[in-house]
py3Dmol code that shows the C-alpha trace and the ligand (Angstrom):
import py3Dmol

protein = """\
ATOM      1  CA  MET A   1     -53.431  48.618 133.825  1.00  0.00           C
ATOM      2  CA  GLU A   2     -50.670  49.957 136.043  1.00  0.00           C
ATOM      3  CA  LYS A   3     -48.540  47.253 137.586  1.00  0.00           C
ATOM      4  CA  PRO A   4     -48.186  47.046 141.378  1.00  0.00           C
ATOM      5  CA  LYS A   5     -44.991  48.734 142.495  1.00  0.00           C
ATOM      6  CA  VAL A   6     -42.558  46.712 144.613  1.00  0.00           C
ATOM      7  CA  ALA A   7     -39.548  47.995 146.530  1.00  0.00           C
ATOM      8  CA  THR A   8     -36.965  45.741 148.177  1.00  0.00           C
ATOM      9  CA  VAL A   9     -34.259  46.639 150.717  1.00  0.00           C
ATOM     10  CA  TRP A  10     -31.167  44.865 152.003  1.00  0.00           C
ATOM     11  CA  LEU A  11     -30.583  45.765 155.622  1.00  0.00           C
ATOM     12  CA  GLU A  12     -28.371  43.723 157.990  1.00  0.00           C
ATOM     13  CA  GLY A  13     -28.122  40.536 155.974  1.00  0.00           C
ATOM     14  CA  CYS A  14     -25.786  38.721 153.628  1.00  0.00           C
ATOM     15  CA  SER A  15     -27.770  39.248 150.393  1.00  0.00           C
ATOM     16  CA  GLY A  16     -28.586  35.552 150.364  1.00  0.00           C
ATOM     17  CA  CYS A  17     -32.329  36.234 150.447  1.00  0.00           C
ATOM     18  CA  HIS A  18     -32.128  38.396 147.341  1.00  0.00           C
ATOM     19  CA  MET A  19     -29.922  35.724 145.745  1.00  0.00           C
ATOM     20  CA  SER A  20     -32.618  33.157 146.499  1.00  0.00           C
ATOM     21  CA  PHE A  21     -35.124  35.397 144.726  1.00  0.00           C
ATOM     22  CA  LEU A  22     -32.793  35.535 141.701  1.00  0.00           C
ATOM     23  CA  ASP A  23     -32.546  31.730 141.897  1.00  0.00           C
ATOM     24  CA  LEU A  24     -36.117  31.612 140.588  1.00  0.00           C
ATOM     25  CA  ASP A  25     -34.387  31.763 137.202  1.00  0.00           C
ATOM     26  CA  GLU A  26     -37.030  31.617 134.463  1.00  0.00           C
ATOM     27  CA  GLY A  27     -39.749  32.022 137.128  1.00  0.00           C
ATOM     28  CA  LEU A  28     -38.419  35.540 137.588  1.00  0.00           C
ATOM     29  CA  ALA A  29     -39.756  36.523 134.177  1.00  0.00           C
ATOM     30  CA  ASP A  30     -43.363  35.913 135.257  1.00  0.00           C
ATOM     31  CA  ILE A  31     -42.954  37.871 138.470  1.00  0.00           C
ATOM     32  CA  LEU A  32     -41.114  40.764 136.863  1.00  0.00           C
ATOM     33  CA  ALA A  33     -43.763  40.932 134.145  1.00  0.00           C
ATOM     34  CA  ALA A  34     -46.431  41.356 136.830  1.00  0.00           C
ATOM     35  CA  VAL A  35     -44.774  44.090 138.933  1.00  0.00           C
ATOM     36  CA  GLU A  36     -42.719  47.217 138.617  1.00  0.00           C
ATOM     37  CA  LEU A  37     -39.562  47.056 140.697  1.00  0.00           C
ATOM     38  CA  THR A  38     -38.721  50.495 142.045  1.00  0.00           C
ATOM     39  CA  VAL A  39     -36.026  50.803 144.687  1.00  0.00           C
ATOM     40  CA  THR A  40     -34.063  47.557 145.018  1.00  0.00           C
ATOM     41  CA  PRO A  41     -30.451  46.422 145.477  1.00  0.00           C
ATOM     42  CA  ILE A  42     -30.946  44.257 142.376  1.00  0.00           C
ATOM     43  CA  THR A  43     -30.639  47.409 140.289  1.00  0.00           C
ATOM     44  CA  ASP A  44     -28.059  48.892 142.686  1.00  0.00           C
ATOM     45  CA  PHE A  45     -30.518  51.652 143.550  1.00  0.00           C
ATOM     46  CA  LYS A  46     -29.177  53.578 146.533  1.00  0.00           C
ATOM     47  CA  ASP A  47     -31.621  56.486 146.835  1.00  0.00           C
ATOM     48  CA  TYR A  48     -34.049  55.609 149.601  1.00  0.00           C
ATOM     49  CA  ASP A  49     -36.572  58.264 148.682  1.00  0.00           C
ATOM     50  CA  PHE A  50     -39.164  55.539 148.061  1.00  0.00           C
ATOM     51  CA  PRO A  51     -42.116  56.128 145.771  1.00  0.00           C
ATOM     52  CA  GLU A  52     -45.512  54.875 146.993  1.00  0.00           C
ATOM     53  CA  ALA A  53     -45.612  51.101 146.529  1.00  0.00           C
ATOM     54  CA  THR A  54     -48.002  48.206 146.979  1.00  0.00           C
ATOM     55  CA  LEU A  55     -45.370  45.947 148.492  1.00  0.00           C
ATOM     56  CA  GLY A  56     -42.130  46.540 150.361  1.00  0.00           C
ATOM     57  CA  ILE A  57     -39.784  43.599 150.913  1.00  0.00           C
ATOM     58  CA  ILE A  58     -37.111  43.523 153.596  1.00  0.00           C
ATOM     59  CA  GLU A  59     -34.037  41.321 153.778  1.00  0.00           C
ATOM     60  CA  GLY A  60     -31.985  41.624 156.932  1.00  0.00           C
ATOM     61  CA  ALA A  61     -32.348  42.723 160.512  1.00  0.00           C
ATOM     62  CA  VAL A  62     -31.918  46.238 161.865  1.00  0.00           C
ATOM     63  CA  GLY A  63     -28.596  46.923 163.581  1.00  0.00           C
ATOM     64  CA  ASN A  64     -27.759  50.553 162.877  1.00  0.00           C
ATOM     65  CA  THR A  65     -29.365  53.977 162.563  1.00  0.00           C
ATOM     66  CA  GLU A  66     -29.341  54.004 158.747  1.00  0.00           C
ATOM     67  CA  GLN A  67     -31.190  50.666 158.574  1.00  0.00           C
ATOM     68  CA  LEU A  68     -33.680  51.976 161.107  1.00  0.00           C
ATOM     69  CA  GLU A  69     -34.359  55.047 158.966  1.00  0.00           C
ATOM     70  CA  ILE A  70     -34.725  53.005 155.764  1.00  0.00           C
ATOM     71  CA  LEU A  71     -37.229  50.660 157.425  1.00  0.00           C
ATOM     72  CA  HIS A  72     -39.356  53.545 158.732  1.00  0.00           C
ATOM     73  CA  LYS A  73     -39.332  55.195 155.275  1.00  0.00           C
ATOM     74  CA  LEU A  74     -40.329  51.926 153.599  1.00  0.00           C
ATOM     75  CA  ARG A  75     -43.172  51.373 156.079  1.00  0.00           C
ATOM     76  CA  LYS A  76     -44.507  54.855 155.385  1.00  0.00           C
ATOM     77  CA  LYS A  77     -44.641  54.292 151.603  1.00  0.00           C
ATOM     78  CA  CYS A  78     -45.830  50.662 151.320  1.00  0.00           C
ATOM     79  CA  GLN A  79     -49.294  49.204 151.784  1.00  0.00           C
ATOM     80  CA  VAL A  80     -47.899  45.786 152.685  1.00  0.00           C
ATOM     81  CA  LEU A  81     -44.512  44.792 154.100  1.00  0.00           C
ATOM     82  CA  MET A  82     -43.010  41.334 153.620  1.00  0.00           C
ATOM     83  CA  ALA A  83     -40.016  40.111 155.666  1.00  0.00           C
ATOM     84  CA  TRP A  84     -37.695  37.749 153.782  1.00  0.00           C
ATOM     85  CA  GLY A  85     -35.485  35.380 155.737  1.00  0.00           C
ATOM     86  CA  ASP A  86     -34.550  34.655 159.320  1.00  0.00           C
ATOM     87  CA  CYS A  87     -32.562  37.874 159.764  1.00  0.00           C
ATOM     88  CA  ALA A  88     -35.594  40.025 159.035  1.00  0.00           C
ATOM     89  CA  VAL A  89     -38.099  37.681 160.671  1.00  0.00           C
ATOM     90  CA  PHE A  90     -36.170  36.832 163.876  1.00  0.00           C
ATOM     91  CA  GLY A  91     -32.984  38.931 163.830  1.00  0.00           C
ATOM     92  CA  GLY A  92     -30.963  35.881 162.769  1.00  0.00           C
ATOM     93  CA  VAL A  93     -27.223  35.474 163.238  1.00  0.00           C
ATOM     94  CA  ASN A  94     -26.858  39.237 163.642  1.00  0.00           C
ATOM     95  CA  THR A  95     -28.332  38.976 167.143  1.00  0.00           C
ATOM     96  CA  LEU A  96     -25.247  37.062 168.352  1.00  0.00           C
ATOM     97  CA  ARG A  97     -23.846  40.465 169.303  1.00  0.00           C
ATOM     98  CA  ASN A  98     -26.832  41.450 171.403  1.00  0.00           C
ATOM     99  CA  HIS A  99     -25.270  40.485 174.733  1.00  0.00           C
ATOM    100  CA  ILE A 100     -22.068  42.445 174.056  1.00  0.00           C
ATOM    101  CA  PRO A 101     -21.868  46.249 174.551  1.00  0.00           C
ATOM    102  CA  THR A 102     -21.252  48.036 171.232  1.00  0.00           C
ATOM    103  CA  GLU A 103     -18.037  49.702 172.533  1.00  0.00           C
ATOM    104  CA  VAL A 104     -16.591  46.309 173.357  1.00  0.00           C
ATOM    105  CA  LEU A 105     -17.558  44.977 169.922  1.00  0.00           C
ATOM    106  CA  LEU A 106     -16.050  47.901 168.037  1.00  0.00           C
ATOM    107  CA  THR A 107     -12.850  47.841 170.080  1.00  0.00           C
ATOM    108  CA  ARG A 108     -12.414  44.129 169.475  1.00  0.00           C
ATOM    109  CA  GLY A 109     -13.200  44.414 165.753  1.00  0.00           C
ATOM    110  CA  PHE A 110     -11.185  47.503 164.854  1.00  0.00           C
ATOM    111  CA  ILE A 111      -8.360  47.614 167.418  1.00  0.00           C
ATOM    112  CA  GLN A 112      -7.759  44.329 169.180  1.00  0.00           C
ATOM    113  CA  THR A 113      -7.945  41.767 166.389  1.00  0.00           C
ATOM    114  CA  GLU A 114      -4.659  39.892 166.054  1.00  0.00           C
ATOM    115  CA  SER A 115      -4.143  41.054 162.450  1.00  0.00           C
ATOM    116  CA  THR A 116      -4.695  44.756 163.213  1.00  0.00           C
ATOM    117  CA  VAL A 117      -1.807  47.231 163.488  1.00  0.00           C
ATOM    118  CA  ASP A 118      -2.493  50.756 164.835  1.00  0.00           C
ATOM    119  CA  GLY A 119      -6.241  50.250 164.671  1.00  0.00           C
ATOM    120  CA  VAL A 120      -8.694  53.089 165.303  1.00  0.00           C
ATOM    121  CA  LEU A 121     -12.419  53.196 165.862  1.00  0.00           C
ATOM    122  CA  PRO A 122     -14.117  54.391 162.657  1.00  0.00           C
ATOM    123  CA  VAL A 123     -15.788  57.747 163.299  1.00  0.00           C
ATOM    124  CA  HIS A 124     -17.332  59.807 160.517  1.00  0.00           C
ATOM    125  CA  GLN A 125     -20.531  61.810 160.240  1.00  0.00           C
ATOM    126  CA  GLU A 126     -21.695  59.595 157.350  1.00  0.00           C
ATOM    127  CA  LEU A 127     -21.129  56.321 159.201  1.00  0.00           C
ATOM    128  CA  PRO A 128     -24.350  55.099 160.836  1.00  0.00           C
ATOM    129  CA  ALA A 129     -24.091  54.324 164.531  1.00  0.00           C
ATOM    130  CA  LEU A 130     -24.688  50.810 165.765  1.00  0.00           C
ATOM    131  CA  LEU A 131     -27.877  50.303 167.752  1.00  0.00           C
ATOM    132  CA  PRO A 132     -27.365  48.763 171.203  1.00  0.00           C
ATOM    133  CA  GLN A 133     -29.160  45.628 169.982  1.00  0.00           C
ATOM    134  CA  VAL A 134     -29.980  44.074 166.609  1.00  0.00           C
ATOM    135  CA  LEU A 135     -33.744  43.903 166.125  1.00  0.00           C
ATOM    136  CA  ALA A 136     -36.082  41.861 163.947  1.00  0.00           C
ATOM    137  CA  VAL A 137     -38.086  44.149 161.695  1.00  0.00           C
ATOM    138  CA  ASN A 138     -41.414  43.537 163.443  1.00  0.00           C
ATOM    139  CA  GLU A 139     -39.917  44.891 166.666  1.00  0.00           C
ATOM    140  CA  ILE A 140     -39.839  48.265 164.884  1.00  0.00           C
ATOM    141  CA  VAL A 141     -42.746  48.449 162.437  1.00  0.00           C
ATOM    142  CA  PRO A 142     -45.811  46.288 161.699  1.00  0.00           C
ATOM    143  CA  ILE A 143     -45.153  43.519 159.166  1.00  0.00           C
ATOM    144  CA  GLU A 144     -47.948  41.799 157.270  1.00  0.00           C
ATOM    145  CA  ILE A 145     -46.111  38.816 155.707  1.00  0.00           C
ATOM    146  CA  TYR A 146     -43.277  36.603 156.925  1.00  0.00           C
ATOM    147  CA  VAL A 147     -41.193  34.283 154.729  1.00  0.00           C
ATOM    148  CA  PRO A 148     -38.741  32.551 157.080  1.00  0.00           C
ATOM    149  CA  GLY A 149     -35.707  30.487 156.105  1.00  0.00           C
ATOM    150  CA  CYS A 150     -32.016  31.131 155.706  1.00  0.00           C
ATOM    151  CA  PRO A 151     -32.490  31.872 152.969  1.00  0.00           C
ATOM    152  CA  PRO A 152     -36.143  31.195 152.157  1.00  0.00           C
ATOM    153  CA  SER A 153     -36.341  28.836 149.188  1.00  0.00           C
ATOM    154  CA  PRO A 154     -37.083  30.405 145.795  1.00  0.00           C
ATOM    155  CA  GLU A 155     -40.370  28.477 145.832  1.00  0.00           C
ATOM    156  CA  ALA A 156     -41.362  30.015 149.186  1.00  0.00           C
ATOM    157  CA  ILE A 157     -40.539  33.499 147.878  1.00  0.00           C
ATOM    158  CA  ALA A 158     -42.485  32.925 144.652  1.00  0.00           C
ATOM    159  CA  HIS A 159     -45.463  31.550 146.585  1.00  0.00           C
ATOM    160  CA  ALA A 160     -45.558  34.534 148.937  1.00  0.00           C
ATOM    161  CA  LEU A 161     -45.256  36.996 146.049  1.00  0.00           C
ATOM    162  CA  GLN A 162     -47.957  35.324 143.977  1.00  0.00           C
ATOM    163  CA  GLU A 163     -50.325  35.272 146.944  1.00  0.00           C
ATOM    164  CA  VAL A 164     -49.864  38.932 147.790  1.00  0.00           C
ATOM    165  CA  LEU A 165     -50.174  39.961 144.133  1.00  0.00           C
ATOM    166  CA  GLN A 166     -53.558  38.227 144.128  1.00  0.00           C
ATOM    167  CA  GLY A 167     -54.591  40.137 147.215  1.00  0.00           C
ATOM    168  CA  ARG A 168     -54.096  37.330 149.714  1.00  0.00           C
ATOM    169  CA  ILE A 169     -51.858  36.998 152.757  1.00  0.00           C
ATOM    170  CA  GLN A 170     -50.023  33.718 152.269  1.00  0.00           C
ATOM    171  CA  ARG A 171     -50.389  30.575 154.317  1.00  0.00           C
ATOM    172  CA  MET A 172     -47.031  28.983 153.683  1.00  0.00           C
ATOM    173  CA  PRO A 173     -47.136  25.218 152.923  1.00  0.00           C
ATOM    174  CA  THR A 174     -44.557  23.670 155.261  1.00  0.00           C
ATOM    175  CA  GLY A 175     -43.026  21.672 152.394  1.00  0.00           C
ATOM    176  CA  ILE A 176     -41.544  24.775 150.811  1.00  0.00           C
ATOM    177  CA  LEU A 177     -40.095  26.210 153.994  1.00  0.00           C
ATOM    178  CA  HIS A 178     -37.000  24.025 153.540  1.00  0.00           C
ATOM    179  CA  PHE A 179     -34.240  24.574 151.023  1.00  0.00           C
ATOM    180  CA  ASP A 180     -33.850  21.269 149.104  1.00  0.00           C
TER     181      ASP A 180
END
"""
ligand_1 = """\
8
SF4
S -31.742 35.065 156.377
Fe -29.864 33.935 155.846
S -29.665 34.249 153.651
Fe -31.093 35.851 154.387
S -29.802 37.621 154.848
Fe -29.983 36.427 156.745
S -28.155 35.091 156.760
Fe -28.417 35.831 154.658
"""
view = py3Dmol.view(width=600, height=400)
view.addModel(protein, "pdb")
view.setStyle({"model": 0}, {"cartoon": {"style": "trace"}})
view.addModel(ligand_1, "xyz")
view.setStyle({"model": 1}, {"stick": {}})
view.zoomTo()
view.show()
């Protein structure tokens, strides 16, 4: 029988949610035996031409035009989307910039910082533009499953994955929402 295909993306986040997934250690073997990972940063896959998949997993919020495009592409190709971590679920620490105009942010970061000499604003056709605000993923596309936490514990991630692989939407036991 063909295994369910799973794609994962790393948007505006620190990679900690994917690291928490890898922290499943030997538990990873069971999950990876049950699914086929397609596009994922774990394999350093950078082509976002997603194949059709049962499940798409998102780490990180959406703060620039490239992330916005990736999220829309993932939504189009996946039956179910799962948001991993507070950045994807709520916007997380990334939203600290939301009350500051992007021009002010970029000027401070690239020109005015005390350690910068002759700074310039980075401009290139391949550089994605910042969005005016960082958004949680459900502010852009419908999301079926949320796994909050910063990062979510490996147990919470495993529970959510096992539930969805058995055709259920998880009800997360509160005990595994904390990182022990
Ligand atoms: S939720 Fe926490 S661990 Fe996950 S990407 Fe955001 S900051 Fe990193």
